[in-house]
Backbone as JSON Lines, residues from 0, in Angstrom:
{"i":0,"aa":"M","n":[-7.82,26.95,-0.12],"ca":[-8.28,25.52,-0.31],"c":[-9.52,26.31,-0.03]}
{"i":1,"aa":"S","n":[-10.38,25.54,-0.88],"ca":[-11.57,25.45,-1.03],"c":[-11.89,24.31,-0.28]}
{"i":2,"aa":"G","n":[-12.99,23.64,0.65],"ca":[-13.21,23.21,1.16],"c":[-14.42,22.06,0.98]}
{"i":3,"aa":"F","n":[-15.52,20.57,1.72],"ca":[-16.62,20.16,1.43],"c":[-17.44,20.48,2.6]}
{"i":4,"aa":"D","n":[-18.43,20.38,2.33],"ca":[-19.38,20.29,3.82],"c":[-20.09,19.35,4.33]}
{"i":5,"aa":"A","n":[-19.62,19.0,5.18],"ca":[-19.75,18.03,5.55],"c":[-20.46,17.53,6.91]}
{"i":6,"aa":"G","n":[-21.92,17.29,7.41],"ca":[-22.39,17.78,8.48],"c":[-23.01,19.09,9.07]}
{"i":7,"aa":"G","n":[-22.91,20.13,7.72],"ca":[-22.47,21.29,8.82],"c":[-21.11,21.55,8.8]}
{"i":8,"aa":"S","n":[-20.05,21.28,8.78],"ca":[-18.88,21.55,9.09],"c":[-18.19,21.59,7.7]}
{"i":9,"aa":"Q","n":[-16.91,22.74,7.68],"ca":[-16.47,22.44,6.38],"c":[-15.21,21.8,6.38]}
{"i":10,"aa":"L","n":[-14.8,20.61,5.28],"ca":[-13.46,20.15,5.79],"c":[-12.57,20.82,4.66]}
{"i":11,"aa":"D","n":[-11.83,20.46,4.22],"ca":[-10.39,21.35,4.02],"c":[-9.56,19.97,2.76]}
{"i":12,"aa":"T","n":[-9.81,20.52,2.06],"ca":[-8.97,19.28,0.79],"c":[-7.78,18.29,1.28]}
{"i":13,"aa":"S","n":[-7.01,19.04,2.56],"ca":[-6.39,18.38,2.5],"c":[-5.9,17.03,3.49]}
{"i":14,"aa":"W","n":[-7.32,17.47,4.1],"ca":[-8.12,16.39,4.76],"c":[-8.04,14.76,3.98]}
{"i":15,"aa":"F","n":[-8.52,15.11,2.29],"ca":[-9.19,14.36,2.22],"c":[-7.51,13.46,1.24]}
{"i":16,"aa":"L","n":[-6.7,14.69,0.68],"ca":[-5.18,14.15,0.25],"c":[-4.63,13.62,1.56]}
{"i":17,"aa":"L","n":[-4.39,13.47,2.35],"ca":[-3.64,13.12,3.52],"c":[-4.18,11.36,3.1]}
{"i":18,"aa":"L","n":[-5.36,11.03,3.07],"ca":[-6.06,9.98,3.69],"c":[-6.02,9.18,2.08]}
{"i":19,"aa":"A","n":[-5.7,9.86,1.12],"ca":[-5.15,9.52,0.15],"c":[-3.98,8.65,-0.08]}
{"i":20,"aa":"A","n":[-3.02,9.69,0.24],"ca":[-1.71,9.23,0.25],"c":[-1.55,7.98,1.36]}
{"i":21,"aa":"V","n":[-2.5,8.53,2.25],"ca":[-2.07,6.75,3.94],"c":[-2.46,5.79,2.79]}
{"i":22,"aa":"L","n":[-3.46,5.98,2.34],"ca":[-4.56,4.76,1.87],"c":[-3.09,4.02,0.36]}
{"i":23,"aa":"F","n":[-2.76,4.89,-0.28],"ca":[-2.23,4.49,-1.4],"c":[-0.73,4.0,-1.04]}
{"i":24,"aa":"I","n":[0.06,4.29,0.59],"ca":[1.38,4.01,0.65],"c":[1.22,2.59,1.56]}
{"i":25,"aa":"L","n":[-0.14,2.48,2.26],"ca":[-0.7,0.9,2.62],"c":[-1.13,0.45,1.7]}
{"i":26,"aa":"G","n":[-1.22,0.91,0.68],"ca":[-1.4,-0.72,-0.24],"c":[0.15,-1.18,-0.5]}
{"i":27,"aa":"T","n":[0.95,0.33,-1.39],"ca":[2.57,-0.14,-1.93],"c":[3.19,-0.85,-0.77]}
{"i":28,"aa":"I","n":[2.53,-0.69,0.69],"ca":[3.53,-1.14,1.21],"c":[3.15,-2.88,1.49]}
{"i":29,"aa":"G","n":[1.59,-3.07,1.66],"ca":[0.93,-4.47,1.36],"c":[1.47,-4.96,-0.29]}
{"i":30,"aa":"V","n":[1.77,-4.53,-1.23],"ca":[1.85,-5.03,-2.36],"c":[3.9,-5.34,-2.16]}
{"i":31,"aa":"L","n":[4.44,-4.79,-1.79],"ca":[6.35,-5.57,-1.58],"c":[5.84,-6.38,-0.25]}
{"i":32,"aa":"I","n":[5.02,-5.68,0.5],"ca":[5.75,-7.17,1.86],"c":[5.04,-8.68,1.62]}
{"i":33,"aa":"R","n":[3.54,-8.44,1.62],"ca":[3.06,-9.68,1.57],"c":[3.51,-10.61,0.26]}
{"i":34,"aa":"R","n":[3.4,-11.72,0.76],"ca":[4.06,-12.84,-1.09],"c":[2.66,-13.8,-0.59]}
{"i":35,"aa":"N","n":[1.13,-13.49,-0.67],"ca":[-0.1,-13.88,-0.31],"c":[-0.89,-13.52,-1.97]}
{"i":36,"aa":"P","n":[-0.82,-14.06,-2.33],"ca":[-1.3,-12.77,-4.1],"c":[-2.33,-12.17,-3.94]}
{"i":37,"aa":"L","n":[-3.37,-13.17,-3.03],"ca":[-4.92,-12.67,-2.53],"c":[-4.77,-11.19,-2.27]}
{"i":38,"aa":"V","n":[-3.81,-11.2,-0.86],"ca":[-3.69,-10.24,-0.27],"c":[-3.17,-8.51,-1.31]}
{"i":39,"aa":"I","n":[-2.26,-9.21,-2.7],"ca":[-1.58,-8.42,-3.13],"c":[-2.68,-8.22,-4.0]}
{"i":40,"aa":"L","n":[-3.42,-8.34,-4.31],"ca":[-4.82,-8.25,-5.41],"c":[-5.78,-6.49,-4.23]}
{"i":41,"aa":"I","n":[-5.59,-7.68,-3.01],"ca":[-6.28,-7.06,-2.82],"c":[-5.37,-4.91,-2.52]}
{"i":42,"aa":"C","n":[-4.35,-5.26,-2.04],"ca":[-3.62,-3.96,-1.54],"c":[-3.4,-2.6,-2.81]}
{"i":43,"aa":"I","n":[-3.92,-3.7,-4.02],"ca":[-3.82,-2.92,-5.04],"c":[-5.51,-1.9,-5.9]}
{"i":44,"aa":"E","n":[-6.41,-3.09,-5.19],"ca":[-7.11,-2.66,-4.94],"c":[-7.22,-1.19,-3.89]}
{"i":45,"aa":"L","n":[-6.88,-1.06,-3.44],"ca":[-6.61,-0.17,-1.86],"c":[-6.09,1.26,-3.18]}
{"i":46,"aa":"M","n":[-4.97,0.81,-3.08],"ca":[-4.22,1.28,-4.45],"c":[-5.0,2.29,-5.38]}
{"i":47,"aa":"L","n":[-6.03,1.46,-6.35],"ca":[-6.48,2.01,-6.82],"c":[-7.96,3.32,-6.44]}
{"i":48,"aa":"N","n":[-8.13,3.02,-5.42],"ca":[-9.39,3.25,-4.64],"c":[-8.0,4.79,-4.21]}
{"i":49,"aa":"A","n":[-7.27,4.47,-3.73],"ca":[-6.4,5.57,-3.08],"c":[-6.35,7.29,-3.97]}
{"i":50,"aa":"V","n":[-6.17,6.69,-5.63],"ca":[-6.48,7.0,-6.75],"c":[-6.9,7.82,-7.09]}
{"i":51,"aa":"N","n":[-8.61,6.97,-6.86],"ca":[-9.82,8.08,-6.86],"c":[-10.09,8.53,-6.12]}
{"i":52,"aa":"L","n":[-9.93,8.06,-4.48],"ca":[-10.82,9.7,-3.9],"c":[-9.62,11.18,-4.64]}
{"i":53,"aa":"T","n":[-8.47,11.02,-4.4],"ca":[-7.69,12.07,-5.39],"c":[-8.01,13.08,-5.79]}
{"i":54,"aa":"L","n":[-8.52,11.58,-7.47],"ca":[-9.41,12.43,-8.57],"c":[-10.48,12.86,-8.18]}
{"i":55,"aa":"I","n":[-11.24,12.52,-7.01],"ca":[-12.76,12.95,-6.74],"c":[-12.15,14.45,-5.99]}
{"i":56,"aa":"T","n":[-11.19,14.23,-5.38],"ca":[-11.55,15.73,-4.52],"c":[-10.64,16.5,-5.56]}
{"i":57,"aa":"F","n":[-9.75,16.76,-6.04],"ca":[-9.44,17.53,-7.06],"c":[-10.69,18.29,-7.86]}
{"i":58,"aa":"A","n":[-11.26,17.0,-8.3],"ca":[-12.57,17.01,-9.55],"c":[-13.29,18.44,-8.59]}
{"i":59,"aa":"R","n":[-13.96,18.17,-7.79],"ca":[-14.38,18.7,-6.43],"c":[-14.15,20.16,-6.81]}
{"i":60,"aa":"Q","n":[-13.0,19.91,-5.82],"ca":[-12.34,21.41,-5.25],"c":[-12.27,22.45,-7.13]}
{"i":61,"aa":"L","n":[-11.77,22.05,-8.37],"ca":[-11.55,22.22,-9.25],"c":[-13.52,22.72,-10.03]}
{"i":62,"aa":"Q","n":[-14.05,21.79,-9.18],"ca":[-15.53,22.09,-9.83],"c":[-15.84,21.84,-11.43]}
{"i":63,"aa":"N","n":[-15.22,20.89,-11.49],"ca":[-15.34,20.09,-12.89],"c":[-15.63,18.23,-12.73]}
{"i":64,"aa":"L","n":[-16.67,18.0,-13.92],"ca":[-17.16,17.19,-13.6],"c":[-16.18,15.57,-14.06]}
{"i":65,"aa":"E","n":[-15.64,16.04,-15.12],"ca":[-13.64,15.48,-15.69],"c":[-13.65,14.58,-15.04]}
{"i":66,"aa":"G","n":[-12.66,14.38,-13.74],"ca":[-11.98,13.93,-12.56],"c":[-13.01,13.58,-12.62]}
{"i":67,"aa":"Q","n":[-14.2,13.62,-11.97],"ca":[-15.55,12.31,-11.49],"c":[-15.37,11.28,-12.69]}
{"i":68,"aa":"L","n":[-15.88,11.41,-13.8],"ca":[-16.61,10.22,-14.66],"c":[-14.46,9.53,-15.23]}
{"i":69,"aa":"F","n":[-13.83,10.28,-14.4],"ca":[-12.06,9.46,-14.96],"c":[-12.05,8.2,-13.77]}
{"i":70,"aa":"A","n":[-12.55,8.69,-12.47],"ca":[-12.59,8.29,-11.24],"c":[-13.99,7.2,-12.06]}
{"i":71,"aa":"L","n":[-14.4,6.8,-12.11],"ca":[-15.69,6.13,-12.64],"c":[-14.97,4.6,-13.8]}
{"i":72,"aa":"M","n":[-14.35,5.42,-14.66],"ca":[-13.83,4.98,-15.14],"c":[-12.92,3.47,-14.65]}
{"i":73,"aa":"V","n":[-12.21,4.11,-14.25],"ca":[-10.38,3.55,-12.95],"c":[-11.35,2.79,-11.95]}
{"i":74,"aa":"M","n":[-13.05,2.87,-12.16],"ca":[-13.66,2.33,-10.74],"c":[-13.66,0.64,-11.66]}
{"i":75,"aa":"T","n":[-14.4,0.54,-13.0],"ca":[-14.36,0.35,-13.7],"c":[-13.27,-0.96,-14.22]}
{"i":76,"aa":"V","n":[-12.18,-0.23,-14.63],"ca":[-11.05,-1.24,-15.23],"c":[-10.73,-2.19,-14.11]}
{"i":77,"aa":"A","n":[-11.08,-1.41,-12.41],"ca":[-10.75,-2.06,-10.93],"c":[-11.77,-3.09,-10.65]}
{"i":78,"aa":"A","n":[-12.28,-3.11,-10.86],"ca":[-13.28,-4.25,-11.21],"c":[-13.62,-5.46,-11.85]}
{"i":79,"aa":"A","n":[-12.97,-4.92,-13.78],"ca":[-12.66,-5.75,-14.01],"c":[-11.23,-6.74,-13.91]}
{"i":80,"aa":"E","n":[-10.29,-6.08,-13.11],"ca":[-8.56,-6.27,-13.38],"c":[-9.25,-7.36,-12.37]}
{"i":81,"aa":"A","n":[-9.94,-7.43,-10.91],"ca":[-10.14,-8.06,-9.61],"c":[-10.97,-9.14,-10.57]}
{"i":82,"aa":"V","n":[-12.06,-9.1,-11.43],"ca":[-12.68,-10.33,-11.66],"c":[-11.61,-10.63,-12.42]}
{"i":83,"aa":"V","n":[-10.55,-10.97,-12.96],"ca":[-10.19,-11.31,-13.84],"c":[-8.09,-12.05,-13.36]}
{"i":84,"aa":"G","n":[-8.24,-11.23,-11.78],"ca":[-7.56,-11.99,-11.09],"c":[-7.13,-13.25,-10.29]}
{"i":85,"aa":"L","n":[-8.47,-12.76,-10.04],"ca":[-9.83,-14.07,-9.39],"c":[-9.23,-14.9,-10.2]}
{"i":86,"aa":"A","n":[-9.64,-14.85,-11.3],"ca":[-10.09,-16.21,-11.85],"c":[-9.02,-17.1,-12.29]}
{"i":87,"aa":"V","n":[-7.84,-15.82,-12.19],"ca":[-6.28,-16.75,-13.02],"c":[-6.36,-17.24,-11.02]}
{"i":88,"aa":"L","n":[-6.11,-16.32,-10.11],"ca":[-5.67,-16.67,-9.03],"c":[-6.7,-18.67,-8.75]}
{"i":89,"aa":"V","n":[-8.04,-18.67,-8.88],"ca":[-8.95,-19.82,-8.42],"c":[-8.48,-21.17,-9.38]}
{"i":90,"aa":"D","n":[-8.31,-20.36,-10.31],"ca":[-7.43,-21.43,-11.93],"c":[-6.13,-21.87,-11.68]}
{"i":91,"aa":"I","n":[-5.59,-21.5,-10.29],"ca":[-4.17,-22.0,-10.16],"c":[-3.83,-22.62,-9.14]}
{"i":92,"aa":"F","n":[-4.99,-21.91,-8.12],"ca":[-4.98,-23.17,-6.93],"c":[-5.42,-24.4,-6.71]}
{"i":93,"aa":"R","n":[-6.72,-24.59,-8.17],"ca":[-7.25,-25.25,-7.99],"c":[-6.04,-26.8,-9.02]}
{"i":94,"aa":"V","n":[-5.2,-26.28,-9.66],"ca":[-4.11,-27.21,-10.29],"c":[-2.77,-27.5,-9.09]}
{"i":95,"aa":"R","n":[-2.52,-26.38,-8.73],"ca":[-1.82,-26.66,-7.36],"c":[-1.75,-25.63,-6.3]}
{"i":96,"aa":"Q","n":[-1.52,-26.26,-4.76],"ca":[-1.49,-25.06,-4.26],"c":[-0.36,-24.51,-3.19]}
{"i":97,"aa":"V","n":[-1.13,-22.93,-4.07],"ca":[0.19,-22.28,-4.23],"c":[0.46,-21.12,-3.13]}
{"i":98,"aa":"E","n":[0.63,-20.43,-1.79],"ca":[1.05,-19.54,-1.06],"c":[1.61,-18.64,-1.07]}
{"i":99,"aa":"D","n":[2.45,-18.78,-2.15],"ca":[3.49,-17.44,-2.68],"c":[4.16,-16.81,-3.75]}
{"i":100,"aa":"V","n":[4.05,-15.8,-3.83],"ca":[3.82,-15.32,-5.83],"c":[4.99,-16.1,-5.88]}
{"i":101,"aa":"D","n":[6.92,-16.19,-5.47],"ca":[7.27,-16.37,-5.5],"c":[7.59,-18.2,-6.32]}
{"i":102,"aa":"D","n":[6.56,-18.66,-6.02],"ca":[6.31,-19.7,-6.07],"c":[5.5,-20.43,-7.97]}
{"i":103,"aa":"L","n":[4.56,-19.01,-7.94],"ca":[4.05,-18.34,-9.51],"c":[4.56,-18.51,-10.27]}
{"i":104,"aa":"S","n":[6.23,-17.72,-10.0],"ca":[7.24,-17.84,-11.08],"c":[8.01,-18.93,-11.76]}
{"i":105,"aa":"E","n":[6.62,-20.2,-10.91],"ca":[8.31,-21.17,-11.52],"c":[6.94,-22.38,-12.27]}
{"i":106,"aa":"L","n":[5.71,-21.52,-12.78],"ca":[5.01,-22.53,-13.32],"c":[5.01,-22.45,-14.8]}
{"i":107,"aa":"K","n":[5.55,-23.45,-15.56],"ca":[5.58,-24.19,-16.94],"c":[4.05,-24.22,-17.38]}
{"i":108,"aa":"G","n":[4.52,-23.85,-18.58],"ca":[2.79,-23.88,-19.2],"c":[2.58,-25.62,-20.17]}
């Protein structure tokens, strides 16, 4: 496997993939366990960043820029998702003091 040069030492690709897997697992656990809507949004962002790290790792290993461009597009979608999600949460908190995601399912239009 090829690696990355960092400060004069060679880092193996598997370390980046292991870090991405740990970040993705932490995000998944956070989405499944936590009930606060804001924490769930943060955990989804953590999962998207883990995917970006994987995309950039493979793009760098294969000497291909397409993975990095795709990661840039994922970051754009993640930013839009965060803005829309936070706007919806602020509007919900303005109307009701909801602390649990299960209470959001009881909203009536």
